[in-house]
N, C-alpha and C positions, 0 to 999 in steps of 0.2 A: 790462310795461306801458306804460313810456315810449317804447319803439320803435313800439308800435301808435298811440300818441298822435302822435309825430313823422311816422310814414308817413301817418296821416290829415291831419294839417296840410300836409304837403308836397303831398298830392294836392288838398287844398282850394285852396292858393296857385296850383298849376299850372292846376286848372280854372277858378278865376276870372280867371287872365291869360290864358288861351285866349280865354274869353268876351268879355273887354274888348278884346283885340285884335281878335276877330271883329266885334264892334259897332263899333269904331274905323273899321276898314277898310270896312265897309259904309257909314258916314257919309261917309268921305272920296270913296268911288267913286260914292255917289248924287249923281244932277245936282241943280243948285240949284233947277231947276224943281219938283221933287217936295216941297220944304219950302214952307211957308205964306209966311213972311215972307223977307225979302232977307238978313237975317243970321240966320237959323235955322241954318244949317249951321254958322257959325262958333260960335254959343252951344252948340250940342250938342257940337261938339269941344272946347272948353273946359271944359263940364261933364263930359265922360268923361276928360278929362286930370287936372283938379283933384279929382274927387270919385270916381275910379275905377270901382269896382264899383257904386256907388249910381247914378252918371251912366250907366252902361251899362244897368242893369237898367231905369231911367227910358226911355232910348232904345228899348230892346227892346219895352216895353209901348206906349209913346206914339207911336212912328215906324215902327220894322220891322215890327209887326204889323198896322199899318194897310195896308201893301203888299199883304199876302195877301187882306184882305177885299175889295179893290177889284175 
């Protein structure tokens, strides 16, 4: 039972880490002109660093998804 729980937790940690890194790289590589304000890129980077998964999820839905809709 504990082995299954440990395996699921490790998979969850790896999955969220990959998602966080993917969103952080996307934000860093996105040109400044794609953001609305002058400091938006810096704010998103700081949000993703300090709030890790929550910041990445917010970035995904508020910035990354808009890219595909245009």
